[in-house]
N, C-alpha and C positions, 0 to 999 in steps of 0.2 A: 862039424856039423854045419849045415849052412842056415845062418839066419835070416828069413825075408823080413826086411823093415817094412812096416805099414805105412802104405802112400796115405798121407792126409788126404781128407776129403776139401776140395775148394771150396773158396769163398762165396763163389755164384752160384754153385747145387745147395740143394736140400735135401734131407731126409723124409719121405712120406710122413712120418711123424711130425717133423717139423714144419712140416706146411699145413696139418692139420690144426695143430696147436695155433696157427698164426689165423686160419679162416675159421675156427671155430667159433669164436664171439661174433663174427657179422654172420655167419649162417643162423647162429641162434636167432641175433635179432631179427633178420628176415623173416626165420618161420614165426616168432614172437608178431609181426605185423601183419602176416597174413592169419594168422588164425583169430587175432583180432579182427581184422575185416572183415571175415569171413562171420564172427562173431555177431559182430555189430550189424553185418547186413543183414541176418539172420531175425535178430531181435526187432530192427525197424522193419523188415518186410512185414513181420507177423500181423502189426496192426494196420497195417499200408495198403494191404493187398486188396485188390477190387474197390479204390477209393474212389467213393460217388457211383459206383455201378449196381442199378438197379437188379445187377442179379446174385449180388455178395451177398451171404448173410454176414459177414464181417463186422466187427464196431465199427469200420468205415465205409461199409456199403451203404447203401441206399434200397436194399429191396424192400424193406417194412414200408416207406412211402409209395413205393412204385406198388404193394399190394394193396394197400388203401386205396389208390386211386382207381385200380383194377375192379374193387368191390364198389366204387360209386359210381362203374360205368364211362372211367376214361379209359380210351385205348392207350396203352405206352409200346411204343416202338424204339428200338435201340438202334444207333446207327453210328456209324465210324469214320467214316468219310464225308468230304464237306458236299459230293455232288448229289448223296444222298439225303445230306442235312437242308441244303438248298431245295432240292425238289421235291421235299414235304412241308416247306412250308406255306401257308393261307390262313386265311380269316380264321376258321375254326382249328387253329392248331396254336398249341403253347411249344416253343423250341426253346429245350434247355441244354444250355453249354456248357457243359460241367466242367472243362478244361480250356478256356480261352488265351490262357494265356501260353500254351502248348502251339499254337495256328501263328503261321508264317506273316507277316504283315501283309502279304499278296491275299492268304484266304481271310484272315481278320477285315481287308475291305471290301470282298467279295462278299461275304457274309452279311456285311452291314448292307452293302448294297440290296442284295435279296431281301432280306428282312425290313429293311425302312421301306417296303412298298407292300408288304405282304397283308396286313391290316391285322397280323394275331400278334402274338405275346410272344417275346425274346427275354429270357432268364440266364442272366451273365453271372457267373458264378466266381466270385472274387477275382475280377480283370485287374488288373495293376498295372504299372508304368506305362510304356505306349500301346499297351492293349488299349486303354480304357480311350483314348480320344480316336483310334481309329475305328473301334467299336461302337461308342458312342459320342459323337462329337459333340462337343460344347460341355463334358465333363470331365475332371481333372479329380487326381489323384490327390487330397488333401493330408493324410496323416496312416499311422498303422497303430491298432490298439488291442490291448487282449480281448479275449470272446467272454463275455458276461454275461449276465440275466439283467436285460436293458427294457426299459417301458419305451412305447412305441411312439409317444408326443407327438402325432401328426395324426390329419385327417383320413387316411388310407383305410376304407373299410376292412380290408382284408386284416391289416395291421390291428385294428382299434378288436376286431372279434378273438384275435390271437393271442394280445396282451402282450406280459414280459416274456419275452423270447431272448434265444441266446445268439446274440450277435456282435459282431464287432469288428475285427480285423484290419481290412482297409477302410477307408473313410473317405467318403466321395464329397465333393463340391461342385453346383453347377450356378451359372447368373439367369437359367431359364427361368425365367415367372412361373410357367405352367407346370414345373418339375416339385413331386410330392418328395419331402424329405423326412425317412422315419428311422425311429433309432438313433437319433444324435450322441455325440460327444463332442462337446464345445459348438463349433457353426459347422462341423460337418455330419455327414448322416452315414451310416453303416446298412442302408435302403432304400435307396434312390427309383423312383420310378418316373419313365419318362415319357409322355402322351406322345403317341404316333400318327399316322395317319388314319382317318377314320377311327374306328375304336382300338386299334393296336396301339401297344406301348411296348416298351424295354423296361427291363426291371433290372436293377445292378444290388446285387447282394454281395457283402464286405468279408461274408464269411460261410464257408459251407457246412458247419457244425448244425443247423437244426436241422439238416437233411440224413445227417448222418442214425445208423441202425441205435446207436446205443445212447443219443439225446433225443430219440423223437418222443418218447414217451415225458420229458422233462419239460417245465414250463409249456407256453406256446407254441410249442415249435411244431408239433403234428398239425395243429389247425392252421399255421402261418405257410406251412409246404403244400398243404393242400389246396388251401386256396389259390395261392401264387402258383403252382402248376396245375390243377383242376377247374380252373377258368373255362377252359375249353374242353370240347369232348375228345379232343386228339392230341397227347403230348410224346414229341419227338426228340428223346433222349440220346443227346450227340456228344458220346465219347470220343476226341478226337485222338487216333493213333499216330505213328511217327511212319507208319506203312500208306500213306495215305497218298495214291499220285497226285494229286494239287500241290501238296507241298515240294515236292521236287518240278513241278511246273510251274509254281508260282516262282520258286528262287530264281531259276533261267529265264523266264519273263521278267523278273526285276533286272536281274543284271543285263538282260539288252538294252533296259529302257533305263538304265540308271543314268545316263547323261542325260538323260529328256527331264528326268524328275527330281535331278539333284543328287541322286543316291540316296532319297527316302525311300523307298522298296526296296533295297537292297537287304538280302536275307542271305548268310550264308551258312555254313555246314554247323557252325555253333548254335545257332538257333533252333535245332533241329535234335541237338541232344537234353536230354532231360536235367534238370538242375542235379538230380544226384547222382549222376556220373559225373559231373564236372565237378562237384564237391572231391568225390572220390578220388577224381582223378589228380585235382588240388592237393588231397592228403597223401598220397603215393609219393607224390613231389616233393613235399615237405619232408615225407619220410626218406625220401634218397638221401636229399640235402644234409638232413640229420645226419645219418648214417654216413656220408661222406666226410664231415665236420669231426666226426667221433673217429672216423679211423685214419683221418689225413694227419700227417706229420709236419707238425710247426718249424718253421726254417730256422735255424741259429748258425752260431760261429762254427767255421769247419773245424773238426777233431782229428787232430793227427794220431793215426796208429800202427803200430806194428803189424807188420806182413804177415800173415800165418804160414808164408814160407819163404825159402830164400831165394830172391832173384838177381841174378847176373846184372851187373850194368851195362853190358852189352845188349842183353836181352832186350832191356828197358826201353835203350835208345832205339833199339830196332822197333820194337812195338810202337814208341811212341811216333817213328817215322812212316809208318804204315798207317797209322790214324791221320796223320798229316797229308798222305797219300792218297786216303781213300776219302778224304773232304777237299782235295784240289787246294789244300791250305798252302799254297807256296810263299805266300806274304808272311804265314808265321813262322815257317820253317825257314825264312831267308833273316827274319828277324832275331830266333834263337840264334841261328850260326853265328851273326853277326855281333851280336851281344854277348855270346861266349868268346869270340875271339877279340875284343875289345877289352873282355873281362880281363884274359890271359897277357894282354898286350900291356895294360896298365902300369903291372909292378915291373916290367923290363924295362918301360920307360921312364921310370921314376915320377910316373903319374898318379894322384890319388885314386884309389878306387871308387869314390863318390864321384870323380871328373872322368869315368872312364865311357860315360854317356853324352860328355860334349864335346862336340863337331871345334869349338873355337880351343882347347884344352889338349886333346887327344892330337887332330890333325898335325899341328905345327912340330910336336914331338916325334909322331912317325916320321915325318918328315926329314926332321934333323937326322935321322939315322938313316935312309935309303934313298935313293935316289928318284921314285915314283913321283910323277907329278901331281900336286896338289886336287888336280880336277881329279883323276883318276882315283886317285887315294879316297877320295868323300866319296865318290860312288861306290868304291867297293866297301868302305865302312858303312854308310848311313844313306845309301841309294836306294832307290825304290824296287819292289818286289823284283822277282824274273818272271818271264812274259809264260814260259813253259819249262818242263820239265829239266830240258837240257841246257838252258839258261842255269837253274838253280844248281846243278853239277859243278857246271864250267865254275860258279862262282863259288861253291865251295874248294875246287882246286886252286882257285885265286885267293881265298884266304888262306890255307894250309902253306902256301908258297910265301904270302906275304909275313906270316908270322915263323916261320924258318929263316927269313931273309932278317927279319928284326933280331932272330936268338943269335945267328951268326956273324950279324955287324958290330 
């Protein structure tokens, strides 16, 4: 009867079961992250859909105030591009900019240039950071506070008639003596009115909450919203969009003129991405780093272990030689050959093994046994790396000949 021996599995290959056990933890973590991201996006998108949109009946939409304005005879037109908003400005028009921070620097400067001479009213909802300086020169962002019921504490007729209103968010300050600051917190205001040319003015509201559907019936929110947006017979509701051609054109113009303007007008791709996508990308990057740390192996000391199969010494030497040749590591190969030759010669010459790599000790001992010149002997045992493979083979032959001569002398 013939018995067939089982061939052991190589340590380099793994069965599908082993691969599954190795990666299932990582796949489970990725699945949990995807499910959590989808759930978080769905939860947050429910209340943010149609934010400040006059067509939206969602809690954060503004359909209620738009319908009340229409009932009072004010026409409400929704626009999504800067060209439409700029073309609709006039002395009988109120321009509401629902997302001024979404505009590029070029768009913001162009919008200010158009509205500054229109003699109409411009209402900016929660502009912050650099947007304030471009849309309302002379105004600065002071602080950021919670949205709460605040008394007006100013002489603006619309604010005094509305009384306590849900305001807060971004607070503004200005040195303009003709500005009217309402709903203050310390020395800064969450509603600022700047008079412009003729009867025109610019209104900065620190938060949009008083225009939301779910807050319109609270405090004096409805009164303030109707008076700020209904002072003219025509209301243009500007919702900036990412597909506005003026955004791309402004980005190109700012890059072309960046050297002349000191880079102030430069607007890149990052500025055109909504903040939610940036936060999502940051969360995914953080999750990837944590997964890499979790799955990464810490480096430690080398551990010797028995090979799963027996390997002959000749096979091991041949495999290492192939690696040296593949890497063109003639210097390492020559060092290994010379070191092994010195280690074998030292006991034959009565030299301690610890001094086998010392030219001052080993070379005189070898020279005393053979007739080779000292300079040639030093080059052979401690010389430079061979220039090519032929020189490496020649070095090997010379080392073998030297060892045979020492043994027979």
